[in-house]
C-alpha positions as CSV (number, residue, x, y, z in Angstrom):
1,M,7.4,18.0,-14.9
2,N,7.7,15.4,-18.1
3,K,4.0,15.6,-19.0
4,T,4.1,12.8,-21.7
5,L,5.7,10.5,-18.9
6,Y,3.3,11.3,-16.2
7,D,0.3,10.7,-18.3
8,A,2.0,7.2,-19.3
9,F,2.3,6.4,-15.8
10,R,-1.3,7.4,-15.3
11,C,-2.2,4.9,-18.2
12,L,-0.1,2.2,-16.7
13,N,-1.8,2.6,-12.8
14,L,-5.5,2.6,-14.8
15,L,-4.5,-0.7,-16.1
16,A,-2.8,-1.7,-13.0
17,N,-5.8,-1.2,-11.0
18,G,-8.2,-2.7,-13.2
19,D,-9.8,-5.9,-13.5
20,R,-10.2,-6.0,-17.2
21,P,-9.0,-4.6,-20.3
22,Y,-9.5,-1.0,-21.5
23,G,-10.1,0.7,-24.6
24,I,-8.5,4.0,-25.7
25,R,-11.4,6.0,-25.4
26,E,-12.4,4.5,-22.3
27,M,-8.8,5.4,-20.9
28,G,-9.1,9.0,-22.3
29,R,-12.8,9.6,-20.6
30,E,-11.3,8.0,-17.2
31,L,-8.2,10.5,-17.3
32,G,-9.4,13.0,-18.9
33,L,-7.2,12.5,-21.8
34,D,-7.6,13.0,-25.8
35,S,-7.7,9.8,-27.8
36,A,-5.3,10.5,-29.9
37,K,-2.6,10.8,-27.2
38,V,-3.8,8.0,-25.5
39,T,-3.2,6.1,-28.9
40,R,0.5,7.5,-28.9
41,L,1.0,6.5,-25.3
42,M,-0.3,3.1,-25.9
43,Q,1.8,2.5,-29.0
44,T,5.0,3.5,-27.1
45,L,4.0,1.2,-24.1
46,L,3.2,-1.5,-26.6
47,A,6.4,-1.3,-28.2
48,L,8.1,-1.7,-25.1
49,E,5.9,-4.7,-23.9
50,M,4.8,-2.5,-21.0
51,V,1.2,-3.1,-22.4
52,Q,-0.5,-5.8,-24.7
53,Q,-3.5,-5.9,-27.2
54,D,-6.3,-8.4,-27.1
55,A,-8.9,-9.4,-30.0
56,K,-10.7,-6.5,-29.3
57,R,-7.9,-4.1,-29.3
58,K,-8.2,-3.3,-25.8
59,Y,-5.3,-3.1,-23.6
60,R,-4.0,-4.9,-20.3
61,L,-0.5,-5.0,-18.7
62,G,2.2,-6.6,-20.8
63,I,4.8,-8.9,-20.2
64,G,7.4,-6.3,-20.0
65,L,6.0,-4.5,-16.9
66,H,5.5,-7.8,-15.0
67,R,9.1,-8.2,-16.1
68,L,10.4,-5.3,-14.6
69,S,8.0,-5.9,-11.6
70,A,9.8,-9.1,-10.8
71,S,13.0,-7.5,-11.0
72,A,12.3,-4.6,-8.9
73,I,10.9,-6.9,-6.2
74,H,13.8,-9.2,-6.7
75,N,16.5,-6.2,-6.2
76,S,14.5,-4.2,-3.6
77,A,16.1,-4.2,-0.1
78,F,12.6,-3.3,1.2
79,Y,11.0,-6.2,0.0
80,N,13.9,-8.2,0.7
81,A,13.8,-7.4,4.1
82,I,9.8,-8.0,4.5
83,I,10.4,-11.6,3.2
84,D,13.2,-12.4,5.8
85,M,11.0,-10.7,8.1
86,L,8.0,-13.0,7.4
87,E,9.9,-15.8,7.0
88,E,11.4,-15.6,10.4
89,T,8.1,-14.5,12.2
90,G,6.1,-17.8,10.9
91,S,2.4,-18.1,10.7
92,H,0.1,-16.7,13.0
93,S,-3.7,-15.9,13.4
94,I,-2.6,-12.4,13.5
95,S,-2.3,-10.5,10.2
96,I,0.6,-8.5,9.5
97,V,0.2,-5.7,6.9
98,I,2.4,-3.0,5.2
99,G,0.7,-0.1,3.4
100,V,1.4,3.3,2.0
101,L,-0.7,6.1,1.2
102,S,-2.4,6.8,-2.2
103,G,-4.5,10.2,-2.3
104,S,-7.3,9.7,0.2
105,N,-6.7,5.7,0.1
106,V,-4.3,3.2,1.6
107,V,-2.6,0.8,-0.6
108,Y,-1.8,-2.5,1.1
109,L,1.4,-3.8,-0.1
110,I,1.6,-6.9,2.1
111,H,-1.4,-8.5,3.7
112,T,-0.9,-12.0,5.3
113,R,-4.2,-12.3,6.3
114,G,-3.6,-14.4,9.2
115,G,-1.5,-17.3,8.0
116,K,-1.6,-16.5,4.4
117,S,1.7,-17.9,2.7
118,I,4.5,-15.1,1.8
119,A,3.8,-15.8,-1.7
120,R,-0.1,-14.7,-1.8
121,A,0.9,-11.8,1.1
122,I,3.4,-10.2,-1.3
123,G,2.1,-7.3,-3.8
124,N,-1.7,-7.8,-2.5
125,Y,-2.2,-3.9,-3.4
126,E,-5.6,-3.6,-2.0
127,S,-6.8,-0.3,-1.5
128,F,-9.1,0.9,1.3
129,P,-10.3,4.4,2.4
130,I,-7.6,6.1,5.1
131,H,-10.4,6.0,7.6
132,D,-10.7,2.3,7.1
133,S,-7.1,1.6,8.1
134,V,-5.0,2.1,11.0
135,I,-2.0,2.3,9.1
136,G,-4.1,5.5,7.1
137,I,-4.3,7.1,10.5
138,K,-0.5,6.5,11.7
139,L,0.9,7.3,8.5
140,L,-1.5,10.9,8.4
141,S,-0.1,11.8,11.9
142,A,3.2,12.2,10.3
143,M,1.9,15.1,8.7
144,S,0.9,18.5,9.3
145,D,-3.0,19.5,9.8
146,E,-2.8,21.7,6.7
147,E,-1.4,18.8,4.9
148,I,-4.1,16.5,6.1
149,V,-6.8,18.7,5.1
150,A,-5.4,19.1,1.9
151,R,-5.3,15.2,1.4
152,I,-8.5,14.4,3.0
153,G,-10.5,17.5,3.1
154,I,-12.0,19.2,6.7
155,H,-14.6,16.8,7.0
156,D,-12.7,13.7,7.0
157,Y,-10.0,15.2,8.8
158,R,-12.5,16.6,11.8
159,L,-13.5,12.9,12.2
160,L,-10.2,11.3,12.7
161,Q,-8.5,14.4,14.2
162,K,-8.7,12.4,17.9
163,D,-7.1,9.6,16.3
164,I,-4.6,11.5,14.3
165,E,-3.5,13.0,17.7
166,E,-3.5,10.1,19.8
167,A,-1.5,8.3,17.1
168,R,1.2,11.6,17.2
169,R,1.5,10.7,21.1
170,H,2.7,7.1,20.7
171,Q,5.1,5.3,18.7
172,V,2.5,2.6,18.0
173,F,-0.9,3.4,17.5
174,G,-3.5,1.0,18.6
175,K,-7.4,1.2,18.1
176,A,-10.3,-1.3,18.7
177,W,-12.2,-2.0,15.3
178,S,-14.4,-4.6,16.5
179,A,-14.7,-6.6,20.1
180,T,-12.4,-9.4,17.9
181,D,-10.2,-6.9,16.3
182,Y,-7.7,-4.7,17.9
183,R,-5.2,-3.2,15.7
184,L,-1.7,-1.8,16.0
185,A,0.6,0.3,13.7
186,C,3.8,2.1,13.4
187,N,5.5,4.1,10.8
188,I,8.6,2.8,9.2
189,P,11.5,4.9,9.8
190,G,12.7,7.0,6.6
191,M,9.8,5.5,4.4
192,Q,6.4,7.1,3.7
193,A,5.0,3.6,4.7
194,A,3.9,1.6,8.0
195,I,3.6,-1.6,9.6
196,A,0.4,-3.0,11.2
197,L,-1.2,-6.0,13.0
198,S,-4.5,-6.6,13.1
199,N,-7.5,-9.5,13.8
200,I,-5.8,-9.2,17.5
201,S,-7.9,-10.4,20.7
202,G,-6.7,-8.4,22.9
203,D,-7.9,-10.7,25.8
204,R,-5.6,-13.3,24.6
205,L,-2.3,-11.7,23.7
206,D,0.3,-9.7,25.0
207,I,-0.3,-6.0,23.8
208,D,2.9,-4.8,24.7
209,S,5.0,-7.6,23.3
210,L,3.3,-6.9,19.8
211,R,4.1,-3.1,20.1
212,R,7.8,-4.2,20.4
213,F,7.8,-6.3,17.8
214,L,6.0,-3.8,15.9
215,I,8.9,-1.2,16.6
216,S,11.5,-3.8,16.1
217,A,10.1,-5.0,12.5
218,A,10.0,-1.2,11.4
219,K,13.5,-0.7,12.2
220,R,14.4,-3.8,10.4
221,I,12.7,-2.8,7.4
222,S,14.3,0.3,7.4
223,G,17.7,-1.6,7.5
224,E,18.0,-1.8,11.2
225,S,17.1,-4.3,14.2
226,F,15.5,-7.8,14.5
227,P,12.1,-9.0,15.2
228,T,10.6,-11.7,17.3
229,I,6.8,-12.6,18.0
């Protein structure tokens, strides 16, 4: 592993997940890095326009990174398939969510929030604990028990064990979060990501048709069929 490159990405990740600028010493404390090393990394990233510096000499993400992000999304078969799927599906009270694991959390890449515009749904990047997300449970179900324990610890594994075992038995995992919020999740083939539906009221909707939609949507995002809802 290239340690310098690794630490540079850690710095960018800290800035990306923060809601404010960071100073050199603060970044060093957060990441366990020497201030001199953070300074060198920031100077390189500043030259590449990946970060920018404010009047107080604190750092935030720069236009170069936004430019890179825009190009990556524009040329991404993954995001293009998602955008096509959302446009063809239209607006519904049910939320469509796509997420990935990040440590012991789930990061949402897409979250329509029941009718939210596609522009606002993309790049949502909210983060939630795995146990608070049907996507997290479904993604864990694709791992071995040893991998799950290494990721979330034995205590949380035991709390989620029944849900994980249920998710392993079904292509689409369903769970009631509340009386008005039933959730479904399906892993996307060939990717460490899952697609889910939330805000489902089971007494009003055909759960089986929603399961079929998720399977079809997951296949399409991975390069296969056509979903309808």
